[in-house]
N, C-alpha and C positions, 0 to 999 in steps of 0.2 A: 725518766717518764716521757712517754710519747708526746710530741707537740703537733703531730700531723696524723690524722686517722683516716683510714680508708672508709668508704661508705659501708661495706659489709661489716667491718669491725664496729663502727658507730652503731649500726643496727643491732648487733649482738650486745653491745654495752647497754643500749636502751632497753632491750628485752630482759637482760639480766637484772637491771635495776628495778624492773617492774615485777620480778619474781618468776620469770619464765625460763630461767636457766636450771631450775631445780625440778626434779620429778614431783608429781603430786604425791602427797602422803598416802601411805597404805594404812588400812585399818580405820578406826574411828576418828573422825575429825572433832577436835576439842577446842575449847576457848584458847588454848595455847596457840593453835594454828591460826585462829582468827586474829589474835593479838599480833602475831608475826606479820601477817599480811597488812593489817592496819598500820603497824609501825612503819612498814616499807612504803605504803602508798600515801599515808598522811591524812587521807579523807576518802569518803565515798560519796559521789554525787547522787542526789536524790531526784527522781523523776516520777511523775504520776502515771505515765503510760504503762499499761499492764498487758499489752498485746501478747507478750511471752511471759515475762515476769518483771516486776518493778526493777528499775535499773540498778538500785543500790545492792540488790542481792547478787547480781551477775558477776562483778569482778572477783568475788570470793569463789564462785563456781568455776570461773575461768582458770583460777590458779590452784584451787584445792580439789576440784571435782565435786561429787554429790555430797555436799555437807548439809547438815540440818539447818534450815533457815531460822529455826528457833534460836540458834546461837546468836545471830545478829539481832533478832527481836529482843532477846534478854539483855544484850549489851546496851540497848537503847531504852530500856524500861526502868521504872523506879526501883529503888532498893539497893542493897549492899553491892550487888554484882553489876551495877551500871558502869559502863566503860566509855560511853559515847554521849555527845550532845549534838544538837543541831544548830547550825548557823550558816550565814552566807560566807562561803569561802571561795570555791570554784563553783559558782551558783549555790543553791541550797545543798547542804552537805551534812553528812555525819562525820564528826571529828572525834579523836580521842580526847577525853576530859582534860588531859594535860595541855591541850592547845587553847583552852579558854583564855589564859592570860595573854597569849600571843595575838588575840583578836580583839582585846579590849579597846585598843586605839580606834579600831573601825567602829565599835559600838559607840565610843565617845564622840566620834565625828558624826555618826548618824544622830546621836542625841542632840548634837548642836545643829542638826538639820543641814549638814554639809551635803550638797547635791552630788559631790564627787564620790560619796560613799553610800548613797541611797538613791533610789530612782527619783528623778527630778519631779515627776508627777506626784509621787508620794510626799516629797519634801514640800511642794507647793500646797498640797492639801493640808499637811500638818500645820503650816503657818496660820491657817484660818480656822483650825479646829482643836486648839490646845485644851479647851474645857472638856471636850468629849474624850480626848486621849487620857486626861487625868482621871475622868470618871471611870473609864474602862480599867485603868490601872488599879484604882481603889477597889473596884469590884473583884478583880483577880486576887488582890491582896487579902480581901475579906472572905471570898468564897471559893478561891481556886482549889484544884485545877478546873479550868473552863476552856471550852472551845469557842470559836467565833460564833458558831451557830447556836450556842447556849444563850447568847445575848439577843434580846428582841430586835428584829430588824436586820440581823446579820446575814440573813438569807439573800439579801440583795435588793437594791432599788435603782440599779443602773450606776452610772458614774464611771470613774476611771477603772478600766479592766472589768467593768460590770460588778465591782465590789460595792457593798453598802458602806456607809460611813463607819459603822462598827468594825467591819473587816479591815478597812483602812487603818483604824486605830490599833487593832491587834498587830497588823503587819509593821506599823511604825514602831511600836513598842518592842517588837521582836528584833528589828534592825538595831534599835538603840540599846539592846541588851538589858532592858528593864523587865522583860519577861522572856521565858525560854520554853522550849517544848519539854514537858515532863513525860509524855507518852503520846501514843496515837490511838485514835478510835477509828478502826478501819484505816483510812489514809488521812483522816482529819487530825490536825494537831490539837492536843490538850496543853494549855499553857499554865505556867505557874511562875512565881518569882524565882529568879535564878539562885538566890541564896537558899531556897528550899529544894533545889534540884542539884546544883553543882556541889560536890563535897567541900566542906568548909576549909580544908587545908589548901585546896586549889583556889576557891573563890576569894579567900582572904590573902592571897599572896600579894606582896608589894607591887605597886604599879610598875610596869615596864615601859621605858621610854619607847616611843614609836620606832625610832631608828634601830633599837635593839631588837624589837619584835620583827621588824622587816628583815634584818639580817638572819634571824632564826628561821623565819618562813622561807627565805631563799636557800638556807642550808637544807631544809626539809625538801624543797623543790628539787635542788640539785641532786640530792641522794635518791629521790624517787625517779628522776629522769636519767641519771647516769651521765649523759652528755647532752648539752642543750645550748641554744642561743639565749641571748639576754631576754628576748621576748618570751621564749618558752618558759624561762625561769619566772618571769614576771606574771605570766598568765596562769600559772598553776594555782596561786592563791589570789589572783586578780588584783595585783598591786598596780598602782598608777606609776607613770614614768617618774613623777616627782618623788614617790616613795623609794625609787631605785637609785636616786642620785647618790653616788659615792659608795653604795653598798657593795656592788660587785667588786670594786677596787679593793675594798676592805677585806672581802672574802678571798681575793687573790693574794693579798699581802699576808694574811694569816695562814695561807696554804690550803684552805678548804677547796678552792677552785683553781684549776690549772687552765690557762688559755690555750686553746688548740684550734687548728683548722681541720675541717672535715671535707673530704673529697666531694665535690658537687654541691656543697652548701654555700649560699651566697653571703652569709653573714658569719662573723667570728663566733666561736663556740667556747664553752667551758666544760671541762671534765671534772667530775667530783673525784677528790683524791683517793677515795676508797672504792671507786667504781671497778666492778669485775669486768674482765676482758676474756670471756670464754671463747674457745676455738670453735665451739659448735653449740647450737641450740636445738633441742628436740621437743619443742612444745607442740601441743595440740589443744586448741581452745576456740570456742565461739566467744565473741566479744560484744558486749553491749555498746550501743552508740555513745554512751557516756562513760566508757571505761577510760581511765587516765592514759592508757596506751594510745588511744585514738581520738580523744575528745578534741584536741586541737588539730583541725583538719589540715592546715598547712604543714605542720610537723609530720603528720601521718603520711602525707604525700612525699615530703622530703626524705623520710626515712625508708618508707616501704614502696614508693612509687605507686601508691594506691590512692586514687581520688575518691573521697567518701563524703557524701552529703546525706542528711536525714530528710526524708520526703514525707513525713507525717502531715505537714501542712500544705503539701503540693496537691492540687486536684488530681484525682485518681487517673484521669486520662492523660495527664502530663508526667506521671511518674516514670522514671527510667528503670528502676529496680523493684520498687514496692513500698508498702506502707512502713513496715518495721524491719529493717534490713540489718543483719548481723554479719560483720566480717568473720572469716574463718582463718585462723593462724595455724600454720603447719610448718614445723621446723622454725626457720627464722623469717618466713615470708607469709604475707597475707595472700592466700591462693584462691579464695572464693568469697562470695557473699550470698546470703540467703534471706529471702522474705519469709518470716516464720509467724505462726499464729498458734497459741495454746488455746484450743477449744475445750475449755474445762467442762462445760455441760456434757459434751460428747466424749470426754476423756481422750482427746486426740491431740497430738502434736502434729501440726500440719505444715509441711514444707510447700509453700505456695509457688515459689520459684527459686532456682539456684543458678548462679552465674560463676563461671570460672575466670580467673585472672590469666593474662598471658603467661605462659611458662608454668602453669600449674602442673605438678608432677603426676604420673599415672596413679599413684597411691592416694590421690586426693579423694576419690569417691569413697573408698573403703574407710579411710580415716574419718571422713565427714559423717558417714553413717554411724560409725562407732561413737562419735561425739554426740550426735543427735540422739542416739539411743540412751546414752548416759544422761542427757538433758531430760528426755522423756521420763526416765525413771526418777530423776531428781524432782521433777515437777509433779510426780504422782499421777501421770497420765497412762492410760492402759495401752495405747497403741500409737503408732506413727503412720501418717499418711503422706506419701510423696507425690505431688502433682508434677506433670512434665513441663512446668514453666521454666523459661530461661534456657540458656545454651547448655547448662550442666544438668538441668532437671531430668531430661529423658534418660541419661546414663545413671543418674541417682535412682530414678524409679525402677529401671531394669535391674540394677544391683540389689535393690530392696526386695524385688520379687513379688 
């Protein structure tokens, strides 16, 4: 087994681990395809911004192509076919139901109001508001499923993050695993008791020691990343440094992780023992800002030489690339980035600006147009409009005709 990797090989390993070494499936996309991607990634980060499409739908499109979004909706909905639950993993995330036992230690720490596993402001609020927390919990137990807005006052009276006291209580109970999302109404969570949402054979599994759960989460991270630094592995499920103590050494000893050096990487790395090492990657994909391939910006820059920041909260006149910018992966390189907007009332996928990366190959424009047209069709939009913004915009507009 290699103990020293070139930068190009490390990049191909990372892409293969994330599912980009395989061609997109032909024909109808089914739950089997969905399950394969979810098993590989381990989670889908949830984000509310819908400038193009909500972020949790995009990683599946990037890997599968134009799949029916109802597949993901059904997997996160009540009933026999539920396959996902929501919790704080790498931020708010959809996770396979089987991951519930792996995160109970985090719920227990949150229940104990441990500020290392819950926002400090929320922990401070909970210390002074236990009666309201228990009142909300009883209300959900008696009347659930309920949303925060179903409780009088939950629309907001100011306070931390502009939340009402009732909203604080819902969020604390969610962190503590005392309630969970049963479904969504629009984008608003509907909450119920977890024993009424999580299948009993999973919910009632024996307690797992935190150290055992941390090892398993690191195994999942290593498989999803292929090759990674200790920080990369820790960040995937947002473990703390203390949670990591001794765990990587144990995974090396058991043979799951192989210590390696990677050309150009400042820190030691670990290779998953089953990582694929393809000689070539022929991917073509637009990536959401919260795709696991690029969500850790330092890793993205280290692997792809691509500096990426999301500018949603940057004033418009200070943005470098745009409001909602998606990287474009072609082959094994990120070759461009686009500021996109799905104008649903007008039925238009609008390319506001496009920028080429240094060394982008000549086929970038045609490949990008093909991917954009696939996205337009997937989103159910009637046409695409390309504006000449950015250094790649004029060429893209001319080619579009």
